[in-house]
C-alpha positions as MATLAB code, in Angstrom:
seq = 'MSPHGPTLATRIAPWQAGLLIALAGAGVYANSLNGPFVFDDQYSITENVYIRSLWPLREAVSAPYQSTVSGRPVVAYTLAINYALGGLDVRGYHLFNVLIHLASGLLLFGVVRRTLLAERFRERFERSATALAVVTALLWVVHPLQTESVTYVIQRVECMVSLFYLATLYCVVRAAASPRPLPWSAGAVICSALGMGCKEVMVTAPFVIFWYDVVLLSGGIRQTLARRGLTHLGIAATWLILFALIAGGPRSNTVGFGLQGLSPVDYARTQFGVLLKYLQLSIFPLHLCIDYAWPIARTWTDWVPQMCAVAMLLAGTIALLRRHPPIGLIAASFFIILSPTSSFVPIVDPAFEHRMYLALAPLCALAVLGTHEALSKWAATRSAAARLAPSFAIGLVGIALLALGGRTIARNRDYATAERLWRSTLEIEPANPRAHLALGAVLLRQERHDEAIALYRGALEKDPRFVAGHYGMAQVLNALKRYDEALTHAEQAVKLDPKYPEANTVKGVLLTKLGRLDEAAAAFRRALELDNSHSEAHFYLACIYDEQRNIDAAIHHYRETLRIRPEHADALRQLADLLVKVNEPAEAIPLYRRNLFYAGESLRVLNGLANALSFTDRIEASIPYYERALALAPDEASVHFNYANTLARLGRWKDAIPHYEATLRIRPELVPAQQALARAQAALNAAASMPASAPADQAP';
ca = [
      12.528   -9.626  -17.833;
      14.564  -12.666  -17.008;
      14.530  -15.293  -19.742;
      13.561  -17.766  -17.069;
      10.576  -15.719  -15.860;
       6.993  -16.611  -16.613;
       5.685  -15.312  -19.892;
       2.088  -16.613  -19.799;
       2.348  -18.204  -23.228;
       4.841  -15.883  -24.914;
       4.228  -17.361  -28.337;
       0.636  -16.181  -28.673;
       0.157  -14.035  -31.781;
      -1.765  -10.717  -31.635;
      -4.541  -12.011  -33.894;
      -4.893  -15.106  -31.740;
      -5.102  -12.916  -28.658;
      -7.785  -10.757  -30.271;
      -9.801  -13.829  -31.240;
      -9.512  -15.173  -27.699;
     -10.804  -11.890  -26.246;
     -13.723  -11.802  -28.674;
     -14.693  -15.422  -28.017;
     -14.462  -15.032  -24.247;
     -16.582  -11.877  -24.283;
     -19.156  -13.390  -26.624;
     -19.311  -16.504  -24.473;
     -20.078  -14.768  -21.184;
     -22.657  -12.427  -22.749;
     -24.383  -14.965  -25.003;
     -27.182  -15.353  -22.446;
     -27.813  -11.596  -22.202;
     -29.427  -10.970  -25.594;
     -33.054  -11.583  -24.649;
     -33.217   -9.604  -21.414;
     -36.025   -7.009  -21.430;
     -35.725   -3.242  -21.326;
     -35.562   -2.170  -17.673;
     -35.269    0.875  -15.440;
     -34.268    3.994  -17.447;
     -34.677    2.100  -20.731;
     -38.297    3.236  -20.523;
     -37.567    6.947  -20.952;
     -34.529    6.500  -23.168;
     -35.766    3.809  -25.571;
     -39.295    2.452  -25.348;
     -40.932    5.872  -24.850;
     -38.314    7.917  -26.694;
     -39.999    9.102  -29.892;
     -36.835   10.763  -31.162;
     -35.165    7.436  -31.949;
     -37.927    6.519  -34.395;
     -36.347    8.274  -37.355;
     -32.799    8.787  -38.599;
     -33.576   12.157  -40.141;
     -33.649   15.094  -39.580;
     -30.424   14.618  -37.673;
     -31.234   17.284  -35.096;
     -34.280   15.333  -33.954;
     -32.631   11.919  -34.173;
     -29.914   12.951  -31.694;
     -32.394   14.539  -29.298;
     -33.968   12.833  -26.287;
     -36.645   13.419  -23.669;
     -35.603   15.640  -20.766;
     -35.452   12.819  -18.214;
     -33.682   10.393  -20.538;
     -30.212    8.981  -19.837;
     -29.144   10.007  -23.362;
     -30.354   13.599  -23.025;
     -27.437   15.810  -24.049;
     -25.514   12.782  -25.365;
     -26.172   12.906  -29.112;
     -23.738   10.224  -30.292;
     -25.343    7.576  -28.100;
     -28.825    8.847  -28.958;
     -28.151    8.345  -32.659;
     -27.071    4.731  -32.127;
     -30.480    4.115  -30.570;
     -32.098    5.552  -33.694;
     -29.992    3.182  -35.807;
     -31.084    0.258  -33.644;
     -34.719    1.283  -34.034;
     -34.360    1.640  -37.814;
     -32.919   -1.869  -38.037;
     -35.287   -3.676  -35.702;
     -37.776   -1.428  -33.995;
     -38.006   -2.297  -30.298;
     -36.643   -5.827  -30.692;
     -34.406   -5.860  -27.626;
     -31.956   -8.357  -29.110;
     -30.544   -5.806  -31.531;
     -29.852   -3.352  -28.731;
     -28.148   -6.007  -26.609;
     -26.059   -7.200  -29.548;
     -24.866   -3.647  -30.195;
     -23.812   -3.301  -26.554;
     -21.914   -6.569  -26.613;
     -20.096   -5.602  -29.823;
     -19.094   -2.258  -28.314;
     -17.828   -4.080  -25.231;
     -15.751   -6.488  -27.320;
     -14.334   -3.619  -29.384;
     -13.333   -1.827  -26.178;
     -11.663   -4.996  -24.930;
      -9.650   -5.242  -28.150;
      -8.621   -1.595  -27.839;
      -7.511   -2.166  -24.247;
      -5.447   -5.108  -25.444;
      -3.877   -2.925  -28.128;
      -3.114   -0.079  -25.724;
      -1.433   -2.336  -23.139;
       0.504   -4.378  -25.692;
       1.859   -1.413  -27.648;
       2.709    0.487  -24.483;
       4.751   -2.455  -23.206;
       6.451   -2.617  -26.615;
       7.248    1.108  -26.573;
      10.906    2.056  -26.638;
      11.365    2.550  -22.894;
       9.730   -0.797  -21.932;
      10.565   -3.020  -24.897;
      13.667   -4.627  -23.507;
      11.863   -5.681  -20.354;
       8.512   -6.770  -21.784;
       9.221   -7.750  -25.399;
       8.591  -11.458  -24.823;
       5.606  -11.055  -22.510;
       3.844   -7.935  -23.863;
       1.183   -9.801  -25.847;
       0.454  -12.262  -23.051;
       0.202   -9.554  -20.391;
      -2.029   -7.464  -22.619;
      -4.381  -10.331  -23.439;
      -4.747  -11.304  -19.784;
      -5.496   -7.690  -18.835;
      -8.127   -7.408  -21.552;
      -9.661  -10.802  -20.739;
     -10.041   -9.948  -17.046;
     -11.669   -6.653  -17.975;
     -13.999   -8.153  -20.589;
     -15.324  -11.064  -18.500;
     -15.467   -9.264  -15.141;
     -19.039   -9.345  -13.734;
     -18.823   -5.726  -12.608;
     -19.190   -4.849  -16.299;
     -22.640   -6.425  -16.633;
     -24.538   -3.287  -15.666;
     -22.873   -1.363  -18.495;
     -23.304   -4.112  -21.094;
     -26.535   -5.926  -20.220;
     -28.540   -2.935  -18.986;
     -29.215   -1.539  -22.438;
     -29.158    2.209  -21.899;
     -25.817    2.016  -20.125;
     -24.283    1.718  -23.559;
     -23.638    5.363  -22.649;
     -20.807    4.064  -20.439;
     -19.674    1.506  -23.009;
     -19.497    4.047  -25.811;
     -17.665    6.783  -23.930;
     -15.140    4.145  -22.834;
     -14.799    2.913  -26.412;
     -13.874    6.388  -27.645;
     -11.708    7.065  -24.582;
      -9.656    3.931  -25.316;
      -9.693    4.635  -29.057;
      -8.274    8.111  -28.455;
      -5.527    6.663  -26.273;
      -4.813    3.898  -28.774;
      -4.414    6.417  -31.595;
      -1.943    8.439  -29.518;
       0.035    5.288  -28.707;
       0.137    4.406  -32.414;
       1.109    7.962  -33.348;
       4.061    7.737  -30.957;
       5.463    4.708  -32.783;
       4.427    5.445  -36.371;
       6.703    6.990  -39.031;
       3.486    8.636  -40.356;
       1.774    9.874  -37.195;
      -0.631   12.354  -38.829;
      -3.499    9.893  -39.560;
      -3.271    8.520  -36.030;
      -3.213   12.014  -34.530;
      -6.277   12.989  -36.562;
      -7.984    9.792  -35.446;
      -7.275   10.664  -31.820;
      -8.961   14.055  -32.160;
     -11.984   12.557  -33.955;
     -12.412    9.821  -31.336;
     -12.121   12.353  -28.540;
     -14.797   14.518  -30.180;
     -17.136   11.522  -30.460;
     -16.467   10.599  -26.852;
     -17.415   14.096  -25.708;
     -20.786   13.488  -27.336;
     -21.296   10.324  -25.263;
     -20.832   11.207  -21.590;
     -19.223   13.758  -19.299;
     -16.571   11.325  -17.990;
     -14.733   12.038  -21.251;
     -13.732   15.360  -19.702;
     -10.822   13.548  -18.063;
      -9.492   12.050  -21.306;
      -7.291   14.945  -22.539;
      -5.620   15.156  -19.126;
      -5.085   11.408  -18.647;
      -3.905   10.849  -22.211;
      -1.451   13.759  -22.086;
       0.203   12.424  -18.932;
       0.091    8.890  -20.323;
       2.150   10.197  -23.248;
       4.517   12.088  -20.940;
       5.135    9.256  -18.492;
       4.802    6.088  -20.574;
       5.616    7.069  -24.159;
       7.806   10.171  -24.495;
       9.603   10.331  -21.171;
       9.034   14.020  -20.469;
       6.795   17.044  -20.984;
       9.155   18.774  -23.429;
       9.498   15.714  -25.585;
       5.734   15.197  -25.616;
       5.019   18.803  -26.610;
       7.715   18.731  -29.273;
       6.473   15.498  -30.838;
       2.713   15.603  -30.306;
       1.872   19.018  -28.909;
      -0.638   19.771  -31.666;
      -2.270   16.384  -31.202;
      -2.876   17.023  -27.524;
      -4.051   20.547  -28.270;
      -6.575   19.126  -30.718;
      -7.762   16.579  -28.153;
      -8.123   19.314  -25.524;
     -10.077   21.456  -27.992;
     -12.810   18.805  -28.023;
     -13.671   19.970  -24.503;
     -15.599   22.717  -26.287;
     -18.053   20.108  -27.577;
     -18.708   18.814  -24.085;
     -19.069   22.308  -22.626;
     -21.576   23.201  -25.352;
     -23.636   20.102  -24.562;
     -23.537   20.774  -20.819;
     -24.454   24.441  -21.221;
     -28.131   23.609  -21.683;
     -28.198   21.664  -18.414;
     -30.202   18.723  -19.811;
     -29.905   16.756  -16.556;
     -29.999   19.668  -14.120;
     -32.587   17.818  -12.026;
     -30.179   14.938  -11.325;
     -26.715   16.530  -11.187;
     -25.178   19.819  -10.156;
     -24.787   22.151   -7.219;
     -28.480   23.067   -7.177;
     -29.783   19.704   -5.970;
     -32.024   20.120   -2.974;
     -30.929   18.374    0.204;
     -27.537   17.340   -1.163;
     -24.593   19.641   -0.603;
     -21.170   19.219   -2.240;
     -19.679   18.470    1.190;
     -22.208   15.736    1.955;
     -21.719   14.221   -1.486;
     -17.908   14.245   -1.169;
     -18.109   12.574    2.250;
     -20.385    9.891    0.817;
     -17.967    9.092   -1.985;
     -15.305    7.786    0.400;
     -17.499    4.779    1.152;
     -18.548    4.478   -2.482;
     -14.926    4.280   -3.667;
     -14.184    1.511   -1.190;
     -17.294   -0.341   -2.370;
     -16.102   -0.064   -5.966;
     -12.724   -1.518   -4.998;
     -14.372   -4.323   -3.042;
     -16.577   -5.216   -6.020;
     -13.540   -5.183   -8.296;
     -11.851   -7.842   -6.143;
     -14.909   -9.750   -4.919;
     -17.770   -9.070   -7.359;
     -20.496  -10.608   -5.224;
     -23.995   -9.298   -4.482;
     -24.125   -7.024   -7.523;
     -27.045   -4.629   -7.575;
     -28.520   -2.428  -10.299;
     -29.635    0.199   -7.764;
     -27.908    0.502   -4.395;
     -29.973    3.474   -3.157;
     -26.729    4.504   -1.466;
     -27.394    6.603    1.663;
     -25.844   10.034    2.087;
     -23.143   10.161    4.779;
     -24.489   12.399    7.536;
     -22.621   11.408   10.709;
     -18.879   11.126   11.231;
     -19.055    7.332   11.567;
     -20.446    7.210    8.029;
     -17.415    8.814    6.452;
     -14.366    9.392    8.688;
     -13.080    5.768    8.730;
     -13.709    5.499    4.994;
     -11.954    8.814    4.396;
      -8.877    7.543    6.254;
      -8.780    4.409    4.103;
      -9.106    6.387    0.875;
      -6.479    8.870    2.087;
      -4.042    5.985    2.565;
      -4.742    4.769   -0.969;
      -4.187    8.259   -2.361;
      -0.989    8.640   -0.372;
       0.253    5.341   -1.780;
      -0.628    6.485   -5.289;
       1.293    9.737   -4.824;
       4.279    7.794   -3.526;
       4.167    5.573   -6.590;
       3.980    8.623   -8.863;
       7.239    9.847   -7.331;
       9.141    6.569   -7.192;
       7.617    4.572  -10.043;
       5.792    7.063  -12.296;
       4.421    4.493  -14.805;
       2.771    2.390  -12.088;
       1.729    5.521  -10.209;
       0.026    6.954  -13.289;
      -1.949    3.749  -13.848;
      -3.101    3.835  -10.221;
      -3.910    7.552  -10.412;
      -5.984    7.063  -13.556;
      -8.438    5.004  -11.506;
      -9.201    8.014   -9.315;
      -9.131   10.475  -12.212;
     -11.591    8.510  -14.348;
     -13.996    8.346  -11.402;
     -13.542   12.002  -10.459;
     -16.549   13.364  -12.439;
     -18.901   11.116  -10.449;
     -16.947   10.520   -7.223;
     -15.801   13.960   -6.148;
     -17.817   16.893   -4.817;
     -20.253   17.588   -7.690;
     -23.574   16.246   -6.355;
     -25.418   13.557   -8.314;
     -28.810   12.256   -7.176;
     -27.483    8.684   -7.046;
     -24.073    8.491   -5.360;
     -23.229    4.960   -6.539;
     -23.793    2.875   -9.642;
     -21.762   -0.086  -10.868;
     -21.615    1.191  -14.438;
     -19.377    4.080  -13.344;
     -16.632    1.505  -12.781;
     -16.707    0.278  -16.389;
     -13.592    2.093  -17.632;
     -12.060    2.637  -14.181;
     -11.749   -1.149  -13.867;
      -9.161   -1.208  -16.684;
      -6.259    0.312  -14.682;
      -7.053   -2.029  -11.780;
      -6.846   -5.032  -14.111;
      -3.561   -3.732  -15.500;
      -2.132   -3.252  -12.006;
      -3.218   -6.749  -10.966;
      -1.646   -8.373  -14.029;
       1.590   -6.375  -13.925;
       1.926   -6.863  -10.161;
       1.406  -10.615  -10.428;
       3.842  -10.799  -13.345;
       6.467   -8.912  -11.365;
       6.075  -11.188   -8.331;
       6.285  -14.343  -10.425;
       9.286  -12.982  -12.316;
      11.154  -12.458   -9.057;
      10.196  -15.947   -7.940;
      11.401  -17.417  -11.222;
      14.661  -15.477  -10.943;
      15.595  -17.401   -7.789;
      16.242  -20.448  -10.049;
      15.071  -22.775   -7.301;
      13.334  -26.026   -8.155;
      10.003  -24.598   -7.070;
      10.544  -21.537   -9.245;
      10.340  -23.712  -12.341;
       6.638  -24.024  -11.626;
       6.133  -20.272  -12.029;
       4.905  -20.376  -15.661;
       2.475  -23.204  -14.942;
       1.333  -21.496  -11.769;
       0.722  -18.247  -13.673;
      -1.335  -19.985  -16.366;
      -3.353  -21.846  -13.749;
      -3.955  -18.665  -11.778;
      -5.191  -16.856  -14.873;
      -7.432  -19.773  -15.817;
      -9.038  -19.946  -12.390;
      -9.597  -16.182  -12.300;
     -11.184  -16.124  -15.756;
     -13.438  -19.102  -15.037;
     -14.580  -17.636  -11.728;
     -15.228  -14.173  -13.149;
     -16.825  -15.473  -16.343;
     -19.108  -17.822  -14.435;
     -20.234  -14.990  -12.181;
     -20.930  -12.806  -15.236;
     -23.110  -15.499  -16.796;
     -24.986  -15.863  -13.510;
     -25.482  -12.106  -13.227;
     -26.854  -11.949  -16.765;
     -29.524  -14.430  -15.679;
     -30.735  -11.820  -13.184;
     -31.394   -9.511  -16.129;
     -33.451  -12.186  -17.917;
     -36.721  -10.758  -16.547;
     -37.566   -7.468  -14.883;
     -39.142   -9.325  -11.967;
     -36.020  -11.360  -11.315;
     -33.800   -8.279  -11.550;
     -35.798   -6.291   -9.004;
     -36.209   -9.246   -6.660;
     -32.439   -9.694   -6.672;
     -32.094   -5.982   -5.938;
     -34.429   -6.219   -2.941;
     -32.475   -9.187   -1.610;
     -29.422   -6.938   -1.383;
     -31.128   -3.622   -0.589;
     -34.472   -4.530    1.049;
     -35.253   -0.876    1.874;
     -34.637    0.400   -1.649;
     -37.759    2.440   -2.551;
     -37.182    2.369   -6.312;
     -36.792   -1.389   -6.289;
     -40.114   -1.744   -4.480;
     -41.795    0.558   -6.968;
     -40.197   -1.158   -9.965;
     -41.159   -4.641   -8.807;
     -44.634   -3.416   -7.924;
     -44.984   -1.909  -11.404;
     -43.994   -5.255  -12.948;
     -46.617   -7.054  -10.892;
     -49.190   -4.388  -11.696;
     -48.581   -4.707  -15.453;
     -49.103   -8.437  -15.119;
     -52.318   -7.758  -13.134;
     -50.878   -9.638  -10.173;
     -52.555   -7.208   -7.829;
     -52.566   -9.421   -4.757;
     -48.813   -9.965   -4.994;
     -48.203   -6.249   -5.483;
     -50.329   -5.438   -2.447;
     -48.486   -8.072   -0.412;
     -45.152   -6.535   -1.489;
     -46.121   -3.052   -0.353;
     -47.960   -4.233    2.741;
     -44.889   -6.181    3.864;
     -42.723   -3.110    3.385;
     -45.193   -0.942    5.326;
     -45.368   -3.435    8.179;
     -41.614   -3.098    8.585;
     -41.747    0.676    8.238;
     -45.136    2.446    8.354;
     -43.381    5.629    7.214;
     -42.066    4.005    4.029;
     -43.123    6.587    1.433;
     -42.632    4.372   -1.611;
     -44.797    1.703    0.006;
     -47.712    4.100    0.416;
     -47.232    5.445   -3.116;
     -47.101    1.954   -4.609;
     -50.138    0.852   -2.637;
     -52.056    3.873   -3.965;
     -51.211    2.857   -7.523;
     -52.326   -0.754   -7.077;
     -55.561    0.201   -5.337;
     -56.207    2.747   -8.070;
     -55.928   -0.046  -10.651;
     -58.449   -2.022   -8.613;
     -60.760    1.040   -8.570;
     -60.634    1.147   -4.781;
     -60.249    4.890   -4.940;
     -61.023    5.813   -1.335;
     -58.448    3.351    0.054;
     -55.947    4.425   -2.563;
     -56.428    8.077   -1.672;
     -55.636    7.327    1.984;
     -52.234    5.929    0.986;
     -51.573    8.752   -1.486;
     -52.299   11.353    1.177;
     -50.047    9.523    3.623;
     -47.224    9.505    1.062;
     -47.646   13.257    0.551;
     -47.744   13.838    4.300;
     -44.534   11.866    4.840;
     -42.767   13.521    1.914;
     -44.456   16.757    0.785;
     -41.780   17.183   -1.900;
     -42.609   13.898   -3.645;
     -44.102   14.985   -7.016;
     -45.303   11.509   -8.010;
     -47.256   11.154   -4.775;
     -48.962   14.492   -5.370;
     -49.768   13.373   -8.907;
     -51.371   10.072   -7.914;
     -53.305   11.947   -5.222;
     -54.596   14.273   -7.918;
     -55.566   11.354  -10.159;
     -57.579    9.759   -7.372;
     -59.292   13.018   -6.473;
     -60.190   13.419  -10.155;
     -61.805    9.983  -10.241;
     -63.732   10.841   -7.079;
     -65.048   14.003   -8.743;
     -63.190   16.410   -6.439;
     -61.743   18.433   -9.304;
     -60.684   21.583   -7.443;
     -58.693   19.542   -4.904;
     -57.240   17.458   -7.725;
     -56.117   20.579   -9.589;
     -54.404   21.824   -6.426;
     -52.547   18.490   -6.085;
     -51.386   18.618   -9.700;
     -50.234   22.227   -9.340;
     -48.235   21.216   -6.260;
     -46.634   18.349   -8.188;
     -45.608   20.779  -10.922;
     -44.161   23.207   -8.409;
     -41.899   20.371   -7.307;
     -41.118   19.056  -10.796;
     -42.326   20.956  -13.829;
     -41.198   18.083  -16.064;
     -43.854   15.739  -14.624;
     -45.884   15.007  -17.749;
     -48.805   13.216  -16.088;
     -49.471   16.145  -13.759;
     -49.579   18.480  -16.770;
     -51.906   16.121  -18.617;
     -54.446   15.608  -15.850;
     -54.446   19.298  -15.038;
     -55.129   20.016  -18.722;
     -58.048   17.583  -18.630;
     -59.549   19.366  -15.627;
     -59.196   22.776  -17.265;
     -60.650   21.328  -20.478;
     -63.709   20.091  -18.615;
     -64.047   23.441  -16.832;
     -63.893   25.249  -20.204;
     -60.680   27.058  -19.203;
     -59.456   26.714  -22.784;
     -56.199   28.692  -22.625;
     -55.013   26.868  -19.497;
     -55.973   23.494  -20.944;
     -54.085   24.150  -24.174;
     -51.019   25.304  -22.215;
     -50.834   22.143  -20.108;
     -51.525   19.846  -23.065;
     -48.609   21.531  -24.830;
     -46.404   21.084  -21.751;
     -47.316   17.401  -21.648;
     -46.219   17.022  -25.259;
     -43.048   19.019  -24.699;
     -41.994   16.446  -22.133;
     -43.541   13.365  -23.772;
     -44.084   14.013  -27.482;
     -45.592   10.543  -27.899;
     -48.353   11.007  -25.272;
     -51.265    9.722  -27.362;
     -54.099   11.008  -25.166;
     -52.590   14.492  -24.995;
     -52.133   14.552  -28.758;
     -55.722   13.555  -29.403;
     -57.337   15.773  -26.778;
     -55.302   18.838  -27.712;
     -56.196   18.285  -31.368;
     -59.891   17.952  -30.498;
     -59.714   21.146  -28.454;
     -57.988   23.066  -31.247;
     -60.716   22.028  -33.676;
     -63.322   23.295  -31.200;
     -61.618   26.719  -31.031;
     -61.444   26.887  -34.831;
     -57.740   26.020  -35.218;
     -58.038   22.880  -37.366;
     -54.778   23.513  -39.255;
     -52.830   23.235  -36.007;
     -54.751   20.103  -35.037;
     -53.874   18.160  -38.193;
     -50.210   17.347  -37.349;
     -51.266   16.344  -33.820;
     -53.772   13.843  -35.176;
     -51.137   12.492  -37.576;
     -48.627   12.044  -34.724;
     -51.255   10.242  -32.703;
     -51.823    7.813  -35.570;
     -48.078    7.237  -35.803;
     -47.598    6.545  -32.097;
     -50.898    4.911  -31.117;
     -52.206    3.356  -34.308;
     -55.581    3.901  -35.915;
     -58.642    4.712  -33.821;
     -62.109    5.848  -34.791;
     -61.924    9.101  -32.846;
     -58.590   10.175  -34.305;
     -59.394    9.199  -37.901;
     -62.706   11.046  -37.722;
     -61.071   14.058  -36.068;
     -58.303   14.220  -38.653;
     -60.788   13.892  -41.520;
     -62.930   16.688  -40.063;
     -59.905   18.932  -39.523;
     -58.764   18.426  -43.130;
     -62.270   19.133  -44.352;
     -62.533   22.317  -42.279;
     -59.264   23.601  -43.792;
     -60.612   23.012  -47.330;
     -58.303   20.044  -47.858;
     -61.448   18.138  -48.678;
     -60.028   15.509  -51.030;
     -57.352   14.638  -48.446;
     -60.023   13.977  -45.816;
     -61.831   11.245  -47.773;
     -59.383    8.355  -47.145;
     -59.543    9.015  -43.390;
     -63.357    8.926  -43.363;
     -63.222    5.620  -45.237;
     -60.660    4.192  -42.788;
     -62.834    5.330  -39.878;
     -65.873    3.593  -41.357;
     -63.823    0.448  -41.908;
     -63.213    0.415  -38.143;
     -66.803    1.329  -37.193;
     -69.352    0.827  -40.018;
     -72.253    1.759  -37.709;
     -70.904    5.056  -36.387;
     -73.538    7.644  -37.301;
     -71.338   10.709  -36.777;
     -68.707    9.467  -39.253;
     -71.362    8.691  -41.900;
     -72.858   12.147  -41.396;
     -69.516   14.013  -41.544;
     -68.419   12.010  -44.571;
     -71.745   12.703  -46.338;
     -71.394   16.446  -45.692;
     -67.864   16.396  -47.113;
     -69.017   14.576  -50.251;
     -71.894   17.050  -50.600;
     -69.430   19.948  -50.485;
     -67.651   18.320  -53.419;
     -70.954   18.054  -55.305;
     -70.851   14.269  -55.115;
     -74.555   13.996  -54.225;
     -74.932   10.446  -55.431;
     -72.093    9.293  -53.122;
     -73.320   11.400  -50.202;
     -76.917   10.106  -50.131;
     -76.087    6.512  -48.981;
     -74.145    7.936  -46.018;
     -77.006   10.245  -45.046;
     -79.301    7.231  -45.241;
     -76.894    5.180  -43.115;
     -76.853    7.983  -40.565;
     -80.637    7.979  -40.304;
     -80.802    4.208  -40.192;
     -78.616    4.338  -37.088;
     -80.088    7.551  -35.638;
     -83.492    8.196  -37.259;
     -84.202   11.125  -34.926;
     -81.258   13.207  -36.213;
     -82.975   16.231  -37.783;
     -79.853   17.768  -39.451;
     -79.308   14.484  -41.260;
     -82.943   14.444  -42.425;
     -82.604   17.977  -43.770;
     -79.246   17.270  -45.414;
     -80.602   14.117  -47.084;
     -83.531   16.114  -48.515;
     -81.154   18.746  -49.922;
     -78.897   16.082  -51.408;
     -81.794   14.313  -53.115;
     -83.102   17.610  -54.471;
     -79.669   18.526  -55.785;
     -79.245   15.116  -57.399;
     -82.678   15.378  -59.052;
     -81.916   18.883  -60.280;
     -78.608   17.715  -61.727;
     -80.338   14.792  -63.448;
     -82.923   17.059  -65.077;
     -80.356   19.566  -66.317;
     -79.805   19.565  -70.104;
     -76.657   17.793  -71.166;
     -75.410   20.959  -72.866;
     -75.789   23.103  -69.760;
     -72.571   24.608  -68.454;
     -71.078   22.793  -65.488;
     -71.189   25.887  -63.282;
     -74.981   26.001  -63.519;
     -75.365   22.825  -61.419;
     -77.000   23.608  -58.077;
];
């Protein structure tokens, strides 16, 4: 670079740059720490029982089937750590995300700086490497497009895979310049392995990092293989971890070639428009949206113009790869990083902002390097105006950072409440069915039934065939116990979309409450045909079979409910009660204990657990649970009676008699209690009249 060219504050030290990145990132995300759990946080965090213990490790890294962290054990374990430190206090989860984001920003700074200081670029960028790297990292850290990955808690999945992606690359860059490369090479393999346990996008890392080494560090394939061939082989070997995690198909209902109604061709056509949207949001990050409900491209007008635009961008990238390989590789990495989600492998949701989290880094690098190159050429003219180039560059960076940072702070305010988030979503995508349902659910939880009805009614007035509107209306009317009206909307939702499992489920619930059990069972069975992972359909169907004395079927569906939602308190309790009835108390005991853990103490569960322990001859262990049950309900006759019988079995007649008497005080007509009290009094009298020297085994 010309000595007269702009350097964007060439004297900044690396530690000062790192501090600046950390402060900027902390500043724009300071208002994000109190935002509630939203969207998929429900399945992945608030209802995820696996995060509630750090051990055994196999359970702690597991997740419910429909969870975002299913099959992503490294991220799942960080949730368990968060829970161990602060339960469901959302601030700890947000703080973790922000720290991961800042660490990734520092790694990006390190990668860019050390690459520009590598042997083949040092002469040109030695004076400006730190400044260019810090500007790249700052743009990436404060960019509002990153908010979905950082502020939406469960998208730490994206943050963490990017952290390990950048860490792997950083270790390779350090290995290339270090006289002792082995520790850095080992670190690269370890980071790659951890990244494979975070998200599938890591599949591109071995490929991108190898060519990064070839083009930007070593200068050729032979040199790369000779110097770091084993390192890259080790990184590639971590693919085995990812393949092993994918083999079980934990998200087969949301991704893959088997998705109904979404072919690989349709998905690939749709991605042309999605890619252009990503680029637009990178340059003008306005109207951000947590859920775009992006439509599938069906007609040629939906995808041909977009395909032509993307083809031109790809052609330009290929031309750069031939003429200017370093710049071409940076541009190509944008497409490669997005390839797992923006190619031809169908995913239920074609577009989400969080998929741009890491892919934004090469765009920031291109913007900074391109601007630097233009200003350098301007400065090289040595004209009077060219002397303003350094000041102009600093001003340009300042304006960009203030604009982006301010927009990030504003976007974080949208995440401050679930209601505000979903209202902002509906402003951008007014026909988004999930946004309607999510906002309706918020209003329903707050018992703002009139507002929820107005929301759905307004949507149905615009489109009477709006399935989500009918489904949401059914839910609200169900809460208001207006079952006949609710059923009308549920049936309409099923009619409009027969393959909507939730609509079939709510129809079944309403039919159950109206006493039409056979029709309800048919609705639940239909829901399960469509989605066998629908826990509520399993549960209600189990309840119907339980009431109809179809014991085997009831037990099966209770077990299926708990397979999908291990924390389902009602299923735990009712299955345990049923197992006691069929003389399987030993199997019921752990279910009662889990219910106490997840739902807290209740009379029914404490009494059931005490009875089950007593029936399995663990009599002494049952006593504390009877006492806790009586502390909750001192006037519950059944608990007094069961407790008295247990004490009588232990020969503690004196302790049993007051509980028999309490039973009869509450229910004087209970004949078994009358008989038991008489036996207890007789036994106590007999024991009192027994000679003191009589053997203990002679007591009646």
